[in-house]
C-alpha positions in Angstrom: -23.8 -0.1 -0.1 -21.6 -1.0 2.5 -21.7 -3.8 5.5 -22.1 -2.7 9.0 -24.4 -5.2 10.0 -23.3 -8.4 12.1 -24.0 -10.6 9.3 -21.3 -8.7 7.2 -18.4 -9.6 9.5 -15.6 -10.6 8.4 -14.5 -14.1 10.1 -11.4 -15.2 11.4 -10.2 -16.5 7.6 -10.6 -13.5 6.5 -9.1 -11.0 9.1 -6.0 -13.2 8.6 -6.1 -12.1 4.6 -6.3 -8.9 5.8 -3.8 -8.7 8.4 -1.3 -9.5 6.0 -1.6 -7.1 3.3 -1.4 -4.6 6.4 1.2 -6.2 7.4 3.3 -6.0 4.2 2.1 -2.5 3.2 3.0 -1.1 6.9 -0.5 -0.3 8.1 -4.1 -0.7 8.7 -4.3 2.0 5.4 -7.9 0.6 5.0 -9.6 1.4 8.5 -8.0 5.3 8.5 -9.3 8.4 6.4 -7.0 9.9 4.7 -6.6 13.7 4.6 -6.7 14.4 1.2 -9.4 15.3 -1.5 -12.0 12.4 -2.7 -11.0 13.2 -6.1 -7.1 13.5 -6.6 -5.7 16.3 -8.3 -2.0 15.9 -10.1 -0.7 13.0 -8.7 2.7 13.7 -8.0 2.3 17.4 -6.1 2.4 17.5 -2.2 -0.9 16.7 -1.0 -3.2 17.5 2.1 -2.2 14.6 4.0 -0.3 14.2 7.7 3.9 14.3 6.9 5.8 11.8 9.3 6.2 13.8 12.5 9.0 13.5 14.7 8.9 12.9 18.6 12.3 15.1 19.0 14.2 17.6 17.7 15.9 17.0 14.5 19.6 16.4 14.8 21.7 18.3 12.2 23.5 15.3 11.8 22.4 12.8 9.1 21.0 9.3 11.3 23.5 6.6 11.0 21.5 3.4 12.5 17.8 3.9 11.5 15.5 1.3 12.1 12.3 0.7 10.0 9.0 -0.8 11.6 7.2 0.1 8.5 8.0 -2.4 5.5 7.4 0.3 2.7 9.6 2.9 4.2 12.1 0.1 4.3 11.8 0.0 0.8 12.3 3.8 0.3 15.2 3.5 2.4 17.3 1.8 -0.1 15.9 3.1 -2.7 17.1 6.9 -2.0 20.7 4.7 -1.0 20.2 4.9 2.3 20.1 1.1 2.8 24.1 0.5 5.0 22.4 2.7 7.3 19.2 0.5 8.5 20.2 -1.6 11.3 16.8 -3.4 11.9 13.4 -4.0 10.2 10.0 -5.3 11.0 9.3 -8.8 10.9 7.6 -8.4 7.8 10.4 -7.0 5.8 11.4 -9.3 2.9 12.2 -6.6 0.3 14.7 -5.9 -1.4 16.8 -8.8 -0.4 19.4 -7.3 1.6 16.9 -6.9 4.3 16.6 -10.9 5.1 20.0 -10.2 6.8 19.2 -7.7 9.3 17.7 -8.2 12.7 14.3 -8.2 13.1 12.2 -6.1 15.9 8.8 -7.0 15.6 6.0 -5.1 13.8 2.5 -3.3 14.3 1.2 -4.9 17.5 4.5 -6.6 18.8 7.7 -4.4 18.9 10.5 -5.2 20.9 11.5 -2.3 22.5 14.7 -4.6 24.0 15.3 -5.4 20.9 15.3 -1.5 19.3 17.6 -0.3 22.4 19.9 -2.6 21.7 20.6 -1.9 18.4 21.3 1.7 19.5 19.5 3.7 16.9 19.4 7.2 16.2 16.4 7.4 14.3 13.5 4.7 14.0 10.2 5.0 11.9 7.2 3.9 13.6 3.4 3.5 12.7 1.2 6.4 13.2 -0.4 4.4 15.7 2.0 3.3 17.8 2.2 5.8 20.2 3.6 4.2 23.4 6.6 3.0 21.4 7.4 6.2 20.4 7.0 7.9 23.7 9.3 5.2 25.1 12.0 6.3 22.7 11.5 9.6 23.6 11.7 8.9 27.2 15.1 6.7 25.5 16.4 10.0 23.8 15.9 8.2 20.6 14.0 10.4 17.5 11.2 8.4 16.3 9.4 9.7 12.9 6.1 8.7 12.9 4.5 7.7 9.5 1.1 6.8 8.0 0.5 5.7 4.5 -1.4 8.3 2.0 -1.5 8.9 -1.5 1.2 8.5 -4.4 2.4 12.2 -3.9 2.6 11.3 0.3 5.1 8.6 -0.4 7.4 10.5 -2.7 7.3 13.1 0.1 7.8 10.9 2.4 10.9 9.5 0.5 12.3 12.9 0.1 12.0 13.3 3.9 14.0 10.2 4.3 16.8 11.4 2.5 17.2 14.5 4.4 17.4 12.9 7.4 19.8 10.1 6.4 22.0 12.5 4.3 20.8 11.1 1.0 18.6 14.3 -0.3 20.2 14.2 -3.9 19.8 10.2 -4.1 16.0 10.9 -2.8 15.1 13.5 -5.4 17.0 11.6 -8.0 14.4 8.3 -7.1 11.1 10.5 -6.7 11.7 11.8 -9.9 12.7 8.3 -11.2 9.3 7.0 -9.8 7.3 10.4 -11.1 8.6 10.1 -14.6 7.7 5.8 -14.7 4.3 6.8 -13.6 3.6 9.4 -15.7 4.9 7.3 -19.1 2.5 4.3 -18.1 -0.7 7.2 -17.6 0.4 8.5 -21.0 0.2 5.2 -22.6 -3.6 4.5 -21.4 -4.4 8.1 -22.0 -7.6 8.5 -24.6 -8.8 5.1 -24.2 -12.2 3.8 -22.3 -11.8 3.6 -18.5 -13.7 0.3 -17.8 -15.3 0.3 -14.3 -13.2 -1.5 -11.9 -13.3 -3.1 -8.5 -10.3 -2.9 -7.5 -10.5 -5.9 -4.6 -7.8 -5.7 -2.0 -8.7 -8.7 0.0 -11.8 -11.5 0.7 -11.9 -14.7 2.5 -10.3 -17.6 0.3 -12.7 -19.6 -1.8 -15.7 -17.7 -0.8 -17.5 -14.0 -1.6 -17.3 -13.2 2.1 -14.8 -10.2 4.1 -14.8 -8.5 0.5 -12.5 -5.4 0.8 -12.2 -3.2 -1.6 -10.7 0.1 -2.9 -12.4 3.3 -2.5 -11.6 7.1 -3.7 -8.5 7.8 -1.5 -5.1 6.7 -1.1 -2.5 5.3 -3.4 -4.2 2.3 -4.7 -6.9 4.4 -5.9 -5.0 6.9 -7.3 -2.6 4.2 -9.4 -5.5 2.6 -10.9 -7.2 5.8 -11.8 -3.4 6.6 -13.6 -3.7 3.2 -15.1 -6.5 3.8 -16.8 -9.6 2.5 -14.5 -12.7 3.9 -13.1 -12.9 3.0 -9.7 -16.7 1.7 -9.1 -16.5 2.7 -5.4 -14.6 5.8 -6.4 -17.3 7.8 -4.7 -16.8 6.4 -1.0 -14.6 8.6 0.9 -12.5 6.1 2.3 -9.2 4.5 1.9 -11.6 1.4 1.1 -14.7 -0.6 2.7 -16.0 -3.6 3.0 -18.4 -4.3 0.7 -21.4 -7.0 0.2 -22.4 -8.6 -2.7 -25.2 -6.6 -3.2 -23.4 -3.6 -3.3 -21.5 -5.3 -5.9 -24.2 -6.1 -8.0 -25.5 -2.4 -7.9 -22.0 -1.1 -9.1 -21.9 -3.7 -11.9 -18.2 -3.3 -12.7 -16.6 -3.9 -16.0 -13.7 -5.7 -14.7 -12.7 -7.4 -11.3 -8.9 -6.9 -10.1 -8.4 -8.3 -7.1 -4.7 -7.9 -5.9 -3.0 -10.3 -3.0 -0.2 -9.8 -1.1 1.3 -13.1 -1.4 3.2 -15.7 -3.7 1.6 -16.9 -6.8 -0.5 -20.2 -6.4 -1.1 -23.2 -8.2 -3.2 -22.5 -12.0 -6.1 -25.1 -10.0 -6.0 -22.5 -7.2 -6.1 -19.4 -9.2 -8.8 -21.1 -11.1 -10.8 -22.0 -8.3 -10.6 -18.1 -6.6 -11.9 -16.7 -10.3 -14.8 -18.9 -10.6 -16.0 -18.0 -7.1 -17.3 -14.5 -8.9 -20.0 -17.1 -11.0 -22.1 -16.6 -8.4 -22.5 -12.7 -9.4 -23.3 -13.3 -13.0 -25.2 -10.6 -13.7 -22.2 -8.2 -13.4 -20.4 -7.4 -16.7 -17.3 -8.2 -15.4 -18.5 -11.9 -14.8 -20.7 -11.9 -18.3 -17.6 -11.3 -20.2 -14.7 -12.9 -18.4 -12.7 -10.1 -16.9 -11.4 -11.0 -14.0 -8.0 -10.9 -12.7 -6.1 -12.2 -10.1 -2.6 -10.5 -9.5 -0.1 -11.6 -6.9 2.8 -10.0 -5.7 3.7 -7.8 -2.5 4.9 -4.9 -4.9 1.0 -4.3 -5.6 0.0 -3.3 -1.7 3.5 -1.2 -1.1 3.1 2.4 -1.4 7.1 3.5 -2.3 9.4 2.6 -4.9 7.3 -0.2 -6.4 4.4 1.8 -7.1 5.5 2.2 -11.5 5.1 -1.8 -11.1 1.9 -2.3 -9.6 0.4 0.9 -12.1 1.8 -1.1 -14.8 0.1 -4.4 -13.8 -3.1 -2.8 -13.7 -2.7 -1.1 -17.1 -2.0 -4.1 -18.7 -5.1 -6.0 -17.3 -7.2 -2.7 -17.7 -5.3 -1.9 -21.2 -3.8 -4.9 -22.8 -3.6 -3.2 -26.0 -1.7 -0.2 -25.2 1.3 -2.8 -24.6 1.3 -4.6 -27.7 
């Protein structure tokens, strides 16, 4: 089902594609195992996931100078009205537009400690895997909040925690209610409709069917797909994502193939060429009925304030009649 052999190894081009999505979303979420149940319950309740952890005693005073090394968290900070307190962001941050003017402090594999210290932060949000950086910040007396991606509920919990830490708890509550309400509305819109078996592709090598990574039973993408009225064909695999062979895809026989890309939308000829690579799998319903969709927007791969946007794009593809 999942290719673990040498012949399934992703080439350099494929790894670069996957790495781009990771950088935009803010972590290597497809290689991590979440702590939530394989089958999601209510989407907006607190989940059985690790909450962001602080490396030092939380100050009673809200943080005034915040650095975010996680693009998803950066979006959250601006959504809860803490944008003016953000003094530095990662190399991959570009949303919202206000971050374009902020100093860059590196990213997942290349954090610039000297640059971070020069900005005199009182709170730094790091990736969960950046343990060395967290220790360095602790030695410098700077509070570091360690973050890992999870499901929809985990993202909302993180926003509320950031609200407390930055003195914007009320704004954070309003933001999370707004997001939850928008997601629930999308769920109601597609409720009761047949749920097409969907392969949600999060990465593959350009113009080939090599290095295919797909959503599985855990994480925010699986939950967004489920909420949008799709039945994840890899929903029995207890991972956030898996590398899938063409044989596995043929066996799962999806009704819909939905690819999401974090980069800009290419020209029509390039998109058509990308869609046509799936013609090699003519035996699956999605190819026979031409239900192959390519969506391009970094808002599709970030677990934060733009989750309703992603859910609606999924729902419009899966259930266009619900939006007429």
